Each structure stands twice: as structure tokens, then as C-alpha cells.
PAKEZA-631792 format. One record per residue (C-alpha): x, y, z; residue in one letter. Coordinates in Angstrom, 3 decimals. Layout:
<recs>
rec x=X&y=Y&z=Z&resn=A .
...
</recs>
This chain:
<recs>
rec x=-12.120&y=-23.530&z=-5.547&resn=M .
rec x=-8.212&y=-23.765&z=-5.161&resn=I .
rec x=-7.705&y=-22.022&z=-8.292&resn=S .
rec x=-10.000&y=-18.938&z=-7.201&resn=N .
rec x=-7.870&y=-19.221&z=-3.593&resn=T .
rec x=-4.704&y=-19.081&z=-5.884&resn=L .
rec x=-5.899&y=-15.930&z=-7.751&resn=S .
rec x=-6.902&y=-14.028&z=-4.569&resn=I .
rec x=-3.342&y=-14.647&z=-2.911&resn=G .
rec x=-1.525&y=-13.598&z=-6.222&resn=V .
rec x=-3.918&y=-10.369&z=-6.166&resn=N .
rec x=-3.043&y=-9.928&z=-2.853&resn=G .
rec x=0.811&y=-9.957&z=-3.618&resn=I .
rec x=0.322&y=-7.842&z=-6.344&resn=Q .
rec x=-1.712&y=-5.099&z=-4.174&resn=D .
rec x=0.684&y=-5.367&z=-1.611&resn=A .
rec x=3.542&y=-4.669&z=-3.934&resn=Q .
rec x=1.872&y=-1.751&z=-5.540&resn=R .
rec x=1.056&y=-0.133&z=-2.134&resn=G .
rec x=4.889&y=-0.879&z=-0.868&resn=M .
rec x=6.230&y=1.053&z=-4.145&resn=Q .
rec x=3.870&y=3.986&z=-3.167&resn=D .
rec x=5.067&y=4.077&z=0.357&resn=A .
rec x=8.683&y=3.857&z=-0.610&resn=A .
rec x=7.862&y=6.426&z=-3.580&resn=S .
rec x=6.701&y=8.873&z=-0.720&resn=R .
rec x=9.528&y=8.005&z=2.055&resn=I .
rec x=11.660&y=8.684&z=-1.015&resn=A .
rec x=10.369&y=11.938&z=-1.765&resn=R .
rec x=10.092&y=13.120&z=2.046&resn=S .
rec x=12.089&y=16.291&z=2.814&resn=G .
rec x=12.046&y=17.538&z=-0.719&resn=T .
rec x=10.238&y=20.418&z=-2.313&resn=T .
rec x=8.425&y=18.285&z=-4.685&resn=E .
rec x=5.044&y=18.221&z=-4.960&resn=T .
rec x=3.692&y=14.341&z=-4.345&resn=P .
rec x=0.921&y=13.220&z=-6.885&resn=P .
rec x=-2.663&y=13.140&z=-5.437&resn=Q .
rec x=-2.833&y=9.119&z=-5.847&resn=E .
rec x=0.303&y=8.945&z=-3.559&resn=A .
rec x=-1.748&y=8.114&z=-0.407&resn=A .
rec x=-2.524&y=4.579&z=-0.443&resn=A .
rec x=-6.018&y=3.574&z=0.055&resn=P .
rec x=-6.827&y=2.835&z=3.602&resn=G .
rec x=-3.577&y=3.888&z=4.485&resn=G .
rec x=-2.384&y=6.687&z=6.806&resn=A .
rec x=-3.366&y=8.945&z=3.968&resn=G .
rec x=-0.627&y=11.626&z=4.703&resn=E .
rec x=2.107&y=12.509&z=3.187&resn=N .
rec x=4.272&y=12.509&z=6.195&resn=S .
rec x=7.451&y=10.166&z=6.772&resn=L .
rec x=5.837&y=8.200&z=9.590&resn=A .
rec x=2.406&y=7.881&z=7.468&resn=G .
rec x=4.593&y=6.615&z=4.813&resn=S .
rec x=6.412&y=4.026&z=6.662&resn=I .
rec x=3.421&y=2.747&z=8.248&resn=V .
rec x=1.962&y=2.517&z=5.193&resn=D .
rec x=4.977&y=0.512&z=3.965&resn=L .
rec x=4.627&y=-2.035&z=6.751&resn=K .
rec x=1.114&y=-2.444&z=6.344&resn=V .
rec x=1.627&y=-3.419&z=2.577&resn=N .
rec x=4.422&y=-5.888&z=3.956&resn=Q .
rec x=2.251&y=-7.439&z=6.234&resn=R .
rec x=-0.652&y=-7.802&z=3.710&resn=N .
rec x=2.144&y=-9.477&z=1.046&resn=A .
rec x=3.089&y=-11.872&z=3.565&resn=E .
rec x=-0.222&y=-12.817&z=4.155&resn=A .
rec x=-0.990&y=-13.251&z=0.819&resn=S .
rec x=1.979&y=-15.748&z=0.461&resn=V .
rec x=0.343&y=-17.610&z=3.234&resn=E .
rec x=-2.850&y=-17.850&z=1.030&resn=V .
rec x=-0.761&y=-19.070&z=-1.747&resn=V .
rec x=0.915&y=-21.402&z=0.127&resn=R .
rec x=-2.040&y=-22.939&z=1.669&resn=T .
rec x=-3.460&y=-23.352&z=-1.744&resn=A .
rec x=-0.418&y=-24.996&z=-2.883&resn=D .
rec x=-0.601&y=-27.314&z=-0.079&resn=E .
rec x=-4.084&y=-28.132&z=-0.848&resn=M .
rec x=-3.412&y=-29.405&z=-4.305&resn=V .
rec x=-0.787&y=-31.216&z=-3.173&resn=G .
rec x=-2.678&y=-33.293&z=-0.705&resn=T .
rec x=-5.606&y=-33.857&z=-3.309&resn=L .
rec x=-2.938&y=-35.378&z=-5.746&resn=L .
rec x=-1.583&y=-37.651&z=-3.067&resn=D .
rec x=-5.260&y=-38.741&z=-2.232&resn=E .
rec x=-6.154&y=-39.729&z=-6.118&resn=R .
rec x=-2.448&y=-41.471&z=-6.523&resn=A .
</recs>
């Protein structure tokens, strides 16, 4: 169970990192004449190629990463507690 929880937390961090990279790329391209790739819109995000939408996506992914870090931290604390109980 703890292993599964830890895996979910790590996957959440990785997903958030990819989302932040996509949003950062869209922010960097804003105001240029370069045509953004179709997959640039983050799933569940603003879905638009505007600067504001990309900034919102960046912040949403930041919060997702922070939440996933808390999941990993909690799983780590659970393992520590279980080891303390067995000692």
C-alpha cells in the first residue's frame, strides 16, 4: 500500500513537471510568430495559447507538484512510523 502511494506521488510530480515545461514553452513563445504545436495545450488546462492561460497552467501544475510532494512526504512518514513500531 505504501509503495503504491509513493508511486502515485512520484508520478504526480513527473506529470506536473511535464505540464510546467509545456506551459513554460508556451510562455516563452508568446508574442512570437512561431506556430505552437498542437499538443502544447495542457490536458485539463486553459487550452488556449494566450499568455494568461499559459501562466494559469503553470501555476496549476505547480500546485499539483506541491500536492504530490505532500503525498510522497506522507508515505515516507508512514514507513518511518511502521519501522519505529517494529523496532
